[in-house]
Backbone as numpy.savetxt, mean C-alpha at the origin, in Angstrom:
# Nx Ny Nz CAx CAy CAz Cx Cy Cz
9.97 -16.36 6.16 9.12 -15.18 6.16 10.00 -13.94 6.16
9.67 -12.96 5.33 10.44 -11.74 5.26 10.09 -10.79 6.38
11.00 -9.90 6.67 10.72 -8.91 7.70 9.99 -7.73 7.08
9.19 -7.09 7.89 8.38 -5.99 7.39 8.15 -5.01 8.52
9.03 -4.03 8.65 8.87 -3.01 9.68 8.19 -1.78 9.09
8.68 -1.36 7.95 8.09 -0.24 7.22 8.44 -0.42 5.75
7.69 0.27 4.90 7.86 0.12 3.46 8.10 1.48 2.85
9.00 1.52 1.89 9.27 2.74 1.16 8.01 3.15 0.41
7.65 4.41 0.47 6.43 4.91 -0.16 6.43 4.68 -1.67
7.57 4.86 -2.31 7.65 4.63 -3.77 7.35 3.18 -4.12
7.90 2.26 -3.34 7.65 0.84 -3.58 6.16 0.52 -3.40
5.56 1.07 -2.36 4.15 0.83 -2.10 3.29 1.36 -3.24
3.61 2.55 -3.73 2.86 3.12 -4.85 2.95 2.23 -6.08
4.15 1.71 -6.36 4.33 0.82 -7.51 3.55 -0.47 -7.32
3.57 -1.01 -6.12 2.84 -2.25 -5.84 1.34 -2.06 -6.03
0.81 -0.97 -5.50 -0.62 -0.71 -5.64 -1.01 -0.49 -7.09
-0.16 0.19 -7.83 -0.42 0.39 -9.26 -0.43 -0.95 -9.98
0.51 -1.82 -9.63 0.58 -3.16 -10.22 -0.68 -3.96 -9.90
-1.26 -3.74 -8.72 -2.46 -4.45 -8.30 -3.74 -3.84 -8.90
-3.60 -2.75 -9.68 -4.75 -2.16 -10.35 -5.36 -0.96 -9.66
-4.69 -0.43 -8.65 -5.20 0.76 -7.96 -4.82 2.02 -8.71
-5.65 3.03 -8.58 -5.42 4.31 -9.22 -5.35 5.38 -8.14
-4.32 6.22 -8.21 -4.22 7.34 -7.27 -5.23 8.40 -7.70
-6.28 8.55 -6.92 -7.34 9.47 -7.32 -7.09 10.89 -6.86
-6.51 11.04 -5.68 -6.23 12.40 -5.20 -5.30 12.34 -4.00
-4.80 13.52 -3.64 -4.00 13.66 -2.44 -4.54 14.86 -1.69
-4.94 14.64 -0.48 -5.48 15.72 0.34 -4.56 15.90 1.54
-3.83 16.99 1.55 -2.88 17.23 2.62 -1.79 16.18 2.59
-1.63 15.49 3.70 -0.57 14.48 3.79 -1.14 13.06 3.67
-2.25 12.92 2.94 -2.86 11.61 2.75 -3.12 11.35 1.27
-2.64 10.21 0.81 -2.84 9.79 -0.57 -4.04 8.86 -0.61
-4.95 9.09 -1.55 -6.16 8.29 -1.69 -6.03 7.45 -2.97
-6.14 6.12 -2.83 -6.09 5.23 -3.99 -7.37 4.41 -4.02
-7.85 4.15 -5.24 -9.09 3.42 -5.40 -8.94 2.33 -6.45
-9.83 1.35 -6.39 -9.86 0.27 -7.36 -11.31 -0.11 -7.58
-11.67 -0.36 -8.82 -13.04 -0.77 -9.12 -13.36 -2.05 -8.37
-14.54 -2.11 -7.80 -14.97 -3.29 -7.07 -14.78 -3.20 -5.57
-14.04 -2.21 -5.09 -13.88 -2.03 -3.65 -14.91 -1.04 -3.14
-15.40 -1.27 -1.94 -16.44 -0.41 -1.40 -15.92 0.96 -0.94
-14.63 1.02 -0.58 -14.08 2.31 -0.14 -12.62 2.42 -0.54
-12.10 3.62 -0.62 -10.70 3.80 -1.03 -9.74 3.47 0.10
-8.47 3.31 -0.26 -7.40 3.15 0.72 -6.78 4.52 0.93
-6.62 4.89 2.19 -5.99 6.17 2.55 -4.61 5.86 3.11
-3.59 6.43 2.47 -2.20 6.19 2.88 -1.63 7.49 3.43
-1.28 7.51 4.72 -0.65 8.71 5.27 0.76 8.89 4.72
1.07 10.11 4.34 2.40 10.40 3.80 3.09 11.33 4.80
3.83 10.73 5.69 4.57 11.49 6.69 6.03 11.08 6.57
6.66 11.50 5.50 8.03 11.10 5.22 8.05 10.11 4.06
9.14 9.36 3.96 9.33 8.45 2.83 8.96 7.01 3.17
8.51 6.75 4.39 8.20 5.39 4.83 6.73 5.30 5.25
6.14 4.13 5.00 4.80 3.82 5.47 4.98 2.73 6.52
4.41 2.94 7.70 4.69 2.07 8.82 3.77 0.85 8.87
4.16 -0.11 9.69 3.55 -1.43 9.73 2.04 -1.39 9.98
1.58 -0.55 10.89 0.14 -0.53 11.17 -0.66 -0.12 9.95
-0.12 0.73 9.07 -0.80 1.09 7.83 -0.67 -0.04 6.81
0.47 -0.69 6.77 0.71 -1.78 5.83 -0.23 -2.94 6.13
-0.47 -3.23 7.40 -1.39 -4.32 7.76 -2.79 -4.07 7.21
-3.26 -2.85 7.28 -4.58 -2.53 6.74 -4.60 -2.68 5.22
-3.53 -2.27 4.57 -3.44 -2.39 3.11 -3.39 -3.87 2.72
-2.68 -4.70 3.49 -2.61 -6.13 3.20 -3.99 -6.77 3.31
-4.81 -6.32 4.27 -6.17 -6.84 4.41 -6.98 -6.54 3.16
-6.88 -5.31 2.67 -7.63 -4.93 1.47 -7.15 -5.73 0.26
-5.84 -5.95 0.16 -5.27 -6.70 -0.96 -5.48 -8.21 -0.80
-5.94 -8.63 0.37 -6.14 -10.04 0.67 -4.83 -10.82 0.52
-3.76 -10.27 1.09 -2.43 -10.88 1.05 -1.95 -11.11 2.47
-1.16 -12.18 2.65 -0.49 -12.34 3.93 0.88 -11.66 3.84
1.61 -11.70 4.93 2.90 -11.00 4.99 3.88 -11.52 3.95
3.97 -12.85 3.81 4.92 -13.43 2.86 4.61 -13.02 1.42
3.33 -13.05 1.05 2.95 -12.66 -0.31 3.26 -11.19 -0.56
3.00 -10.37 0.44 3.25 -8.93 0.31 4.73 -8.65 0.12
5.57 -9.29 0.94 7.02 -9.09 0.84 7.52 -9.59 -0.52
7.00 -10.72 -0.98 7.40 -11.26 -2.27 7.06 -10.27 -3.39
5.86 -9.71 -3.36 5.46 -8.73 -4.37 6.35 -7.48 -4.31
6.69 -7.03 -3.12 7.57 -5.87 -2.98 8.95 -6.15 -3.56
9.45 -7.36 -3.35 10.78 -7.71 -3.84 10.81 -7.83 -5.35
9.68 -8.09 -5.97 9.61 -8.21 -7.43 9.58 -6.85 -8.12
9.34 -5.82 -7.38 9.27 -4.47 -7.97 10.68 -3.94 -8.16
């Protein structure tokens, strides 16, 4: 199992784009991404260049991925 403390924001943006998400807007320090078929958008706080684990866990739930799958996808980018 790979380690996952925080993720680089650029990598996360690329991963979400690869998964079919579209960056719809940015309001202040929060990036909003959406995908057809989801009931609500994903809100990603942008407070520096890293996205922390508690936010990543919520994103993994939406993507229906476990930690290993998520790390594998990040490494492929």
